C-alpha positions as MATLAB code, in Angstrom:
seq = 'TDLSPQAIARTVQAALDIARYTSPDPYAGVADKELLAFDAPDLDLFHPADVSPDEAIELAARAEQAALQADKRITNTEGGSFNSHYGVKVFGNSHGMLQGYCSTRHSLSSCVIAEENGDMERDYAYTIGRAMSDLQTPEWVGADCARRTLSRLSPRKLSTMKAPVIFANEVATGLFGHLVGAIAGGAVYRKSTFLLDSLGKQILPDWLTIEEHPHLLKGLASTPFDSEGVRTERRDIVKDGILTQWLLTSYSARKLGLKSTGHAGGIHNWRIAGQGL';
ca = [
       0.066   -0.098   -0.026;
       1.376    3.379   -1.046;
       0.783    6.047    1.589;
       3.129    8.634    0.264;
       1.801   12.187    0.205;
       1.770   11.865   -3.695;
      -0.431    8.749   -3.549;
      -2.959   10.282   -0.961;
      -3.235   13.311   -3.179;
      -3.951   11.255   -6.126;
      -6.523    9.325   -4.314;
      -8.217   12.548   -3.061;
      -8.208   14.007   -6.499;
      -9.787   10.881   -7.904;
     -12.602   11.058   -5.423;
     -13.144   14.697   -6.219;
     -13.249   13.937   -9.970;
     -15.974   11.147   -9.289;
     -18.043   13.614   -7.373;
     -17.805   16.281  -10.003;
     -19.556   13.889  -12.593;
     -22.045   12.249  -10.073;
     -25.473   13.373   -9.832;
     -26.291   15.177   -6.425;
     -27.826   12.881   -3.819;
     -29.334   14.486   -0.694;
     -29.136   11.325    1.319;
     -25.237   10.963    0.803;
     -22.660   12.594    2.931;
     -20.600   12.048    6.190;
     -22.317   10.714    9.172;
     -24.294   13.051   11.598;
     -21.895   14.691   14.029;
     -23.808   13.776   17.112;
     -23.456   10.100   16.255;
     -19.731    9.908   15.857;
     -17.339    8.247   18.237;
     -15.199   11.087   19.333;
     -14.078    9.091   22.351;
     -13.466    5.594   21.399;
     -13.075    2.967   24.203;
     -10.162    0.586   24.341;
     -11.514   -2.934   23.398;
      -8.268   -4.844   24.146;
      -7.929   -5.894   20.466;
      -4.165   -5.672   20.082;
      -2.086   -8.540   21.181;
       1.000   -8.969   18.836;
       2.874  -12.255   19.043;
       6.466  -12.884   18.301;
       6.124  -16.012   16.247;
       8.961  -16.980   13.964;
       8.351  -18.794   10.588;
       9.763  -22.040   12.019;
       7.484  -21.754   15.032;
       4.494  -21.164   12.929;
       5.336  -24.211   10.749;
       5.739  -26.270   13.918;
       2.316  -25.311   15.255;
       0.643  -26.027   11.887;
       2.443  -29.432   11.594;
       1.390  -30.483   15.147;
      -2.256  -29.765   14.301;
      -1.929  -31.771   11.099;
      -0.212  -34.612   12.818;
      -2.711  -34.848   15.514;
      -5.428  -35.238   12.997;
      -3.644  -37.822   11.033;
      -2.879  -39.935   13.991;
      -6.369  -39.872   15.480;
      -7.923  -42.727   13.263;
      -6.603  -45.096   10.715;
      -9.611  -44.052    8.490;
      -7.928  -40.673    8.034;
      -5.915  -41.221    4.944;
      -4.760  -37.852    3.639;
      -4.381  -34.199    4.579;
      -4.795  -30.990    2.987;
      -2.385  -29.493    5.478;
      -2.339  -27.334    8.569;
      -1.998  -23.596    8.613;
      -1.012  -20.828   11.077;
      -2.016  -17.169   10.496;
      -1.050  -14.046   12.362;
      -2.642  -10.729   11.287;
      -1.910   -7.199   12.486;
      -4.230   -4.423   11.574;
      -4.563   -0.563   12.047;
      -7.837    1.152   11.487;
      -7.948    4.922   11.452;
     -10.937    7.157   10.606;
     -11.214   10.923   10.209;
     -13.894   13.191    8.673;
     -14.638   16.828    8.213;
     -16.688   16.986   11.560;
     -13.304   16.780   13.312;
     -13.309   13.242   14.331;
      -9.890   11.433   14.131;
      -9.884    8.054   15.976;
      -8.037    4.900   15.442;
      -6.915    1.478   16.927;
      -4.703   -1.507   16.252;
      -5.898   -5.081   16.344;
      -4.457   -8.533   15.981;
      -5.996  -11.840   14.964;
      -4.195  -15.299   15.202;
      -5.586  -18.708   13.898;
      -4.575  -22.148   13.641;
      -6.278  -24.825   11.459;
      -6.115  -28.248    9.901;
      -7.903  -30.077    7.166;
      -7.806  -33.893    6.548;
      -9.538  -36.483    4.387;
     -11.173  -39.673    5.778;
     -12.063  -42.841    3.820;
     -14.415  -45.727    4.444;
     -16.043  -48.370    2.259;
     -14.717  -46.407   -0.944;
     -16.263  -43.137    0.221;
     -14.149  -40.018    0.938;
     -14.992  -37.163    3.144;
     -13.160  -34.002    4.254;
     -13.505  -31.427    6.930;
     -11.483  -28.951    9.015;
     -11.193  -27.447   12.360;
      -9.744  -24.092   13.639;
      -9.092  -21.961   16.587;
      -8.984  -18.231   16.417;
      -8.435  -15.300   18.833;
      -7.062  -11.824   19.322;
      -4.230  -13.252   21.531;
      -2.142  -16.357   21.121;
      -3.154  -17.389   24.636;
      -6.711  -17.445   23.576;
      -6.120  -20.247   20.980;
      -6.731  -23.912   21.601;
      -3.604  -26.125   21.329;
      -2.534  -27.795   18.104;
      -3.532  -31.103   19.434;
      -7.013  -29.996   20.345;
      -7.321  -28.607   16.641;
      -6.082  -31.959   15.179;
      -8.440  -33.987   17.276;
     -11.392  -31.793   16.558;
     -10.638  -31.918   12.922;
     -10.427  -35.684   12.924;
     -13.691  -35.836   14.822;
     -15.555  -33.583   12.345;
     -14.058  -35.502    9.239;
     -14.977  -38.954   10.689;
     -18.572  -37.878   11.539;
     -19.163  -37.290    7.970;
     -18.471  -40.857    6.896;
     -21.445  -43.272    6.247;
     -24.128  -40.685    5.703;
     -27.766  -41.827    5.724;
     -30.765  -40.598    3.705;
     -33.943  -39.883    5.770;
     -37.496  -40.479    4.367;
     -39.622  -37.432    3.898;
     -40.797  -36.337    7.328;
     -41.704  -33.428    9.616;
     -39.090  -33.325   12.476;
     -37.095  -30.827   14.486;
     -33.778  -29.792   13.180;
     -30.612  -29.042   15.095;
     -28.137  -26.821   13.305;
     -24.499  -27.237   14.310;
     -22.798  -24.098   15.526;
     -20.680  -23.915   12.387;
     -23.670  -23.071   10.301;
     -24.882  -20.242   12.451;
     -23.175  -17.632   10.372;
     -24.988  -18.715    7.258;
     -28.286  -19.293    8.961;
     -28.299  -15.888   10.721;
     -26.732  -14.240    7.638;
     -30.109  -14.523    5.958;
     -31.540  -12.448    8.711;
     -28.746   -9.845    8.497;
     -29.520   -9.377    4.758;
     -33.322   -9.159    5.386;
     -33.138   -6.394    8.030;
     -30.348   -4.450    6.411;
     -31.290   -0.830    5.667;
     -30.523   -1.083    2.018;
     -32.978   -3.921    1.580;
     -35.711   -2.056    3.603;
     -35.644    1.252    1.676;
     -35.578   -0.656   -1.704;
     -38.408   -2.712   -0.395;
     -36.498   -5.951   -1.440;
     -36.954   -7.797    1.860;
     -39.505  -10.393    3.004;
     -39.399   -8.609    6.519;
     -40.457   -5.174    5.052;
     -43.259   -4.675    7.490;
     -41.923   -6.632   10.459;
     -40.315   -4.042   12.645;
     -41.947   -4.337   16.109;
     -43.499   -7.687   15.123;
     -42.675  -11.323   16.048;
     -40.490  -13.005   13.412;
     -38.931  -15.757   15.750;
     -40.035  -17.785   18.725;
     -40.735  -15.721   21.777;
     -37.930  -17.613   23.734;
     -35.257  -16.354   21.394;
     -33.397  -13.087   21.663;
     -30.470  -11.707   19.583;
     -28.138   -9.270   21.312;
     -25.322   -7.319   19.672;
     -22.247   -6.672   21.782;
     -19.753   -4.415   19.838;
     -17.722   -3.609   22.829;
     -16.927   -7.092   23.948;
     -13.341   -7.250   25.172;
     -11.189   -9.286   22.702;
     -14.282   -9.862   20.570;
     -13.515  -10.890   16.903;
     -16.112   -8.491   15.703;
     -15.621   -5.684   18.256;
     -15.157   -2.139   17.245;
     -15.787    1.205   18.855;
     -17.054    2.674   15.558;
     -18.394    1.553   12.291;
     -16.748    2.266    8.785;
     -18.318    5.728    8.861;
     -17.127    6.716   12.439;
     -20.567    6.180   13.980;
     -20.142    4.836   17.627;
     -21.307    1.362   18.105;
     -23.697    0.383   20.893;
     -25.035   -2.674   22.690;
     -28.392   -3.545   21.165;
     -31.191   -6.040   21.147;
     -31.740   -6.892   17.504;
     -34.640   -9.287   18.262;
     -36.162   -9.397   21.714;
     -38.223  -12.245   22.680;
     -38.853  -13.055   19.062;
     -39.894   -9.608   18.139;
     -37.731   -7.586   15.728;
     -36.663   -4.361   17.370;
     -33.972   -3.006   15.087;
     -33.042   -2.318   11.389;
     -29.454   -2.342   10.539;
     -28.703    1.155    9.298;
     -25.905    3.101    7.596;
     -26.028    6.941    7.337;
     -27.344    6.547    3.836;
     -30.115    4.006    4.431;
     -31.005    5.787    7.643;
     -31.595    9.009    5.733;
     -33.655    7.287    3.179;
     -35.888    5.908    5.832;
     -36.008    9.069    7.846;
     -34.064    7.518   10.738;
     -30.709    7.647   12.435;
     -27.660    5.411   11.685;
     -27.352    2.347   14.034;
     -23.578    2.063   13.493;
     -23.857   -0.916   10.890;
     -21.778    0.517    8.080;
     -19.486   -2.444    7.359;
     -21.605   -5.115    9.141;
     -22.786   -6.523   12.479;
     -20.863   -6.728   15.684;
     -20.624   -9.842   18.044;
     -24.198  -11.252   17.955;
     -25.113  -13.366   20.801;
     -28.084  -15.752   20.496;
     -29.880  -16.041   23.962;
     -33.013  -17.895   24.959;
     -34.491  -20.860   26.573;
     -32.095  -23.810   26.732;
     -29.275  -21.882   24.984;
];
């Protein structure tokens, strides 16, 4: 990335050129000043680790070996991997806001292939955290990888029936991702969501609540402000099955005559709470 003064000047000029030939839009613009995070809390997101390439390879190899040695039906591997990411986020605008923070993210994973009766299955497991001390051991990753892969062997087809379904936690992101898309402000103002008239109405069982915790210490989706600088807040998205919140950016909020909810760039640490959860 080129952050030289010349490169920054070219970027600004390119933005000005685009604006010059773009039709005016009364809903576009920087976020409202009163919503900005002028005082951003420290969310304990930065935990750098001094891991050499050799140490990283050893961690990945241990996870891979633990998976391979777990069961004779595991016949091959797609490898183990270790990643360490450092990031810096800085945001400023013409309202005088200038905030930033550093973050880290470390992860360790393994992926193997199992075989039984001529059928082959693959799966993976991983551990991830802001600090190295938050990660599971390579042996845990390998054992979990083996367990998940072996559980895929010898699948059975069910006859057509009406029955309760238990979703594994690994599919939670995809499952609730449909809800995220349906209550996003862009879908609402374009009237392209099946939940268009559902705000304040029951959309899920009354025992289920979805909470958002953007200031969770060390949270993987924690942030003091969204990509527009709007401060994030703890919210109930769904309360006792009732939809209580649209997910709004500044633009979508203005289109709907509302205020931004700090969701430019996505959601922040959803927690699913309720009876038996």
